[in-house]
Each structure stands twice: as structure tokens, then as C-alpha cells.
N, C-alpha and C positions, 0 to 999 in steps of 0.2 A: 090482421095486423096493418096499420096504415103508415106507410114509409114515407118520408119527405127526402129528396134526391137534391144535393148541392154541390155543382160542378159546372165549370166554365166550359168543358170540353163537350161537344155534341156527342162523340162517340163514347166518351166515358158514360155519360147519362143514358145511353142507349145499353150499354152493356149492363149498368146497374139496375137498369129497369127490366132487363132480361133475368138476371139473377134473383132479384126480388120477386117476380111474378112467377118463378119456377116452382115455388113452394104454393100449395093451396091455402088459402086464408090470408095471403099477404098480398097486398096491393100497393100502387104508388098513389101517394096523395097528392102530391104535387113536385114539380122540377123547378128548382132555381139556378140562374146561371152564375149568381156571385153571392156573396155574403149578405149584402144590402137587400137584395129581392128575398132570400131566404127569411131574414128577419121579419121582413113585412109579411112573407105568406105564413109562417110560422104564429104570428100575432092573429092573423085571419083565420087560420086554420091549422089548430096543433094537432101534429101527427102522433103516432105513437113513438117513432124513432126518426131521427134525422142523420142521414149519410152524409157528413161534412167533409168537403174538400179543406185543404189548408191554404193554397195557393190561389187566389183569384183576383180580377180586377175591381176596383172600387172599395171592396171591404174583403179581407182575408178572413179564414175560417176560425182564426182565434179570436177575432173581435166579434163575429158573428156568433160563435158560442157563447160568449161573455154575454150578449145582448139577449139573445133567445133565453139563457138560464135567468135573466134578470126579469124579462118582461112576459115570457110566455113558456115558462119551464117544461122540458120534456127530455126524453133520452137522446143523448147525441152520440154517434159512433163516427170517430174520424176515419175516413177512408181517402187515402191520399197515395199519390204514385210511390213514394219509397217512404215508409215509415222511418226505417233504420238512418235514411239520410238527413232528416229533419226532426230529429229526436227532441230538441229543445222546444220547438213549435208544438210538438205533440203533448210536451209536460205542461206547456202554457194553456193550451186547450183543456187538458184535464184538470189544471187547477181552476179552471172557470167551470168545470162541470161535466165535460166529455167523460164518457165511461170506458172508452178502450179505442183502441185504433187497430187499422188493418190495410194491408196494402190494397190498391184498386185493382180489381180483376182486370184482365186482359184477354182479347181474342189472340190464339194462338194461331200458326201456320194451318192446322188441322181444321180451324173452325172452331174448336173447343175453347171455352172460357177458362183460362188458367186462374187459379186463386178463389174460384167461386166458393167451393166447399168452406174455406178459412172464412169469409165474410158470411155465409149462411150460419155457420156455428156461433158467430159472433152476435148475428141478428137473434138467434133462437136464445141464446143466453139473456140477451136484453130484454126479450120478449117475456121471459120467466121472471126477470126482476120486476117489470112493469105491470105483470099480471095479464098478458096477451098471450101466454102459451100453457099448454096443458100442465096443471101442476103436478108435482111430484111429491111422494109420501117422504117426509124429512126420516132419516134414520135418528139414531141416539146420536146426541151432539158430542159426546166423547167417544171416540174411537177405542175399539177394544185392543190395547196393546199391552203387551208384557210389562210389568212394572219392574224397573230396573233398581238395584239397590242403591240406597244413597252414598254418593262418593265422598262428599263432604259437606259441612253445614254452610248455609246461606246466610251469612251474616251481615249481608249490605243490603240497602234498600233498592227496590225495582219499581219502576214507571212503566206502564203499558199504555199505548196508544192504538185507538182501532178508528180508521177513516175509510171512506169510499169516494163518492161523486163530489168533486172539489177537494178532496183530501190532500193533494200534493202542496197547494199553496198554503192550506193551514198547516199543515206540517213544517213548511218551510219558515213560516212565521212563529211557529212554536220552539221548535229544535233550538234556534241560538240562545233561549232565554233559560233552557234546563239546564239544571247543575252540571257542571263540568268537573273533570278531574277524577280521581280514582274512587269515588263514593257510589253514586248510583249506576244502575245500568238501566237501558232503555230498551224496549222491544216494541216494534211499529208493526201493526197488520194493516196494509192498505190492499184493497182490492183494485189488483192490476196484474195483467198479463204478464206470464214468467218473462216474456221477451223484452219487456220494458224494466224490468226489477232492476238489472244492472246500471242503466242510465239514470233510473229514479235514484238510487242509493247514491251516487255521484253528484247529481243535481242537487239533492238535498244536503249532501256532505258541505257543498260549495257554500250554501247558503247558511248551513250552521256553524261553519268554520271548523268542523270536527269531522273525523271518518264515520260514515254510516256504512257497515259492513253487512254484507247479505247473509242472512242466518243459514249456516251450513247444518246437514244433518248431523247430529251428535254434538254440536257445539256447547259447550259449558257456558252459562250466563255468567259472565265475568263482570266485575265490577269495573265502571269507567267506559263502558262500551255501550254502541248503538247498534242494534241488529234492525234489520227489515226482512220481512217475509219475502222470500225468493222464488218460490215456484207456485203454481196452480193447486197443489195439493195444501192441505191444511197444516199449520204449524201448531205443534202441542208441546208443552212441557211435561216431562216424566219425573218420576220421583227423585233420580239422581240430579236434578236440576239443568238437564241439558235439554236442547230443544231438538225436536226430530219432525219429519214430515210424514203424513199418513194420506192416503187416497181415500180414507173413509172418514165421515160418512160420504159416499159417492153422490147423493142425492141433493145434497145442499145447491142453490142456485149460488150462492155466495162462496167464492173460492180465492184466496183462503179466508176461512172464517173467523171473524172476530170472536162470536161467541165460542165455538170451539176451543179458541186460545184462551180467552179469559177463563172459561171453566177449568180448563186444565191447569191454569195458574192458581186458581181458587183452592185446587185439590192438593197441588203440590208445593207451592212456594210457603215456606214456614212463618211468613210475617206479613202483616198488612203494609201495603205499599200506597201507590196513588197511580189512578186510573183515569183516562179521559175518551170519552166517546165523540167523535167529531163528526162533521157534514157528511152525509150519506143517504143515498136511495134505500128504502127497506127498512127493516127492524132488526138487522145484524148486529150483534152486540149489546143489546139491551137486557137480555136475560143474563148474560155474562157479567155485566157491570152491576146487576143486582145483587148475584152471589157474592161479588168482591165486596160490595157494600156492606151486606149482611155479616162478612167476616172482620169487619172494621177497617177495611180499606177506604180512604178518600177518594170519592168519585166524582167526575165532572161531566158536563154534557155542554156541548155548544149551543148556544142560543139560536132562536128562530132567525134573527134579523142577521146575522153574520154567516148563517149557514148558505150554501150554495142550493142543497136540497135538505130541508129539516126533516127527515125519515128518522134515520137512526137514533139521532140525539132526542127526538120527540119521542119514540117508542120508549127510551130510558126514562125521560122525565115522568110520561103516563105510568110507568111501573114504580115511581119512585126510587129509582135505581141512582139517581145522581143527587149528591148533596149539594153540589153547586151547579147552576146554570149560568153560563158565562158568556159574554161576546168574546170573539177571536182573541182581540188585542189583549184580554184580560187572563186568557188561559196559561200562557207561558209564565208570567209573572206569579200567578197564584199557585202553580204547581212548585215553583221555586220556592215560594214562601211557605207551603206546606211542607217541602222537604226541609227547610231549617228547623221549622217549629217541631215537627214531629222526629226527625233523625239527627239533626246536627244542634238542637236545643239553642238555638241563638236567641238571647234575649231581645235583641234589637227587631226582631221580625216583626212586621206589621201585622195588625189583625186583618184576617181574610174576609174580603167582602162577600156578602150573600146575593 
């Protein structure tokens, strides 16, 4: 796997080079000292993954991520001195297409490189997502979990959203337009490291002007609430209409998996709702969306033009899993309109555009 390194620190570049080349089959494609140089180098030679710092002269990592994803898209991993200290910029970079973030490794007093293992794990996951690492056989998508008894009927509508690369910005645009109040529940599956989930929930809540809760193990899907997947395990629904986390299937590259959640919803939610599959790398969510559509759910895929990466929604389109293929600015209004037509029965609702 070929890796581009973007950092204005000579020492950091050397540490990153050592970490990258410590694994057979990984090599440094190029090194850039700032975002502007990174954009030019990525355009001339697209690597498999870019390790992007956030703070650099001339052009920072957020803007460089935006331009690279627009001009020469590739996997981008934010590698910066203190991720937790700059969480807003991390989410901005992820909104433009960065897949994940990790602290920059440093050389300790003993000469050992601290945090190298964390970076290598992230690179390995990215390698699997872009097909540059050994494939793993996927297990059955729905984990083998004991079916719990139904506690109470769920008579309110459910809206489910799945997203990955570029998802934070897409979600931030959609959430403020979704039905508020005591009617619908919203559950979001976003591919994100568990360490960033609390900040992402707060960040999305600020945009939506409503509380976004981290889904806790055993949460009953309650009307009027918005839930965000909170761990690296898969979020699933069971027959009691509660949300649970499962480490299985272990072999899936996408954690939490949109497919796993959508399929569990198809199995256990008692009435059709609304599902949307947003921008993201790979195919996660497409088959689950198809199952929902076959059960009468209204299904939406984000279009190519407005997707940071048209992977997941494209897979849904190819499977004919999406009833509507829409640009991002139309998804929120269409979900709201579908909600009023299907669940509120409002006569004044406008026809839904195709």
C-alpha cells in the first residue's frame, strides 16, 4: 500500500515514515510539507492513503482534504498532534471526506515510537476498505443474539440514516430538516471511531438544534429522539424494539455496519419507515436498504454529484434499493415530506420529486 505523508514537521515526517515502512508491503509514495503541496502531489500521484496533519502553513489539513477529495479522491486519515484538542477541525476534515483520525506517533525517551500501534491499526482498516489489504471472509450479517420478548408495540415512525466518508456534513445538513417533536425516532449509523462519537453527537446536535444521543446498550427506541451509534461494535435492533451492541460479525471491515443495523430493523421494526443511505466508501448499507425497500420502506440514496464518495449510495442504486436518488439539499425536505404523507396524512404535502 502506497502512503502519502503531509506534515510540516521534519521529525513527524520521519516518525511517520518509520511507522509506515515497518510493515511489509507498505511504502511512502511522497511527503508534503503543507496542504498546498499535498494537493499538488496527490493530483500528480494518487496514493492509496494520505496521512494528513491539520495545522500547517499556507494551507491547513481541512482545506487540503476538501481539495484532494474534489480533485483526486483517495482515502485520507487525519494524523495530528492532539486529536482530542482539535475535535472541531477533525469533524470538519471528516465532513470533507477524511475517514478517521489518530494522534501523531512520537519517539519516547527509550527511543520507542509511542502510538505506532494505533496508527498501524487505522492504516490496516483503511487498507481493507480500499482493497489494499488481505480480504477477510464476512460472517452472516445479522449476529446470533437471543431474541428478547416484545416489551411494547412500536406505533411511531422510524427514520434510519447510514453514512460514512463525508457523512458528518451530510448529516448536519439533513438533521435540522427532519420532523421534530414527539413523532418520529431517528437512528444514525456513521462509520466513526468510538473515541469521536461523543463529540460528533454534540457537533450534530448543535447543527440540528436538537439533542443527538449516543445509543446505549438496551435503549428503547423512543419517539422524538435521535440516536447515534456510539462504539466500534455493531448496533442492532432486537424484537423488544431496543438497541444493543454486538461484536459479531467480527470480520466486517465497516464498524459499526449500516447493513447489520438496517437488516436488524427490517427483521424487528413492525411498520415501514424511511431509510436513507448517504455518502461513503464501499458498499455497506446497500443490501440492508434493499431489504427495507422490499418491506415497503421509503428508501433514498444520495446522488453522485453531491456525495464526497459515491460508493455506498451507488451500490444501493445498482441493486435498485433506492426509491429516490437525490442531491443532498433535497434529502432532508423529501424525508420530511414523506413523513407527512405517510404518517401524518397532511393533505398540503407536496408531491415527492423523483
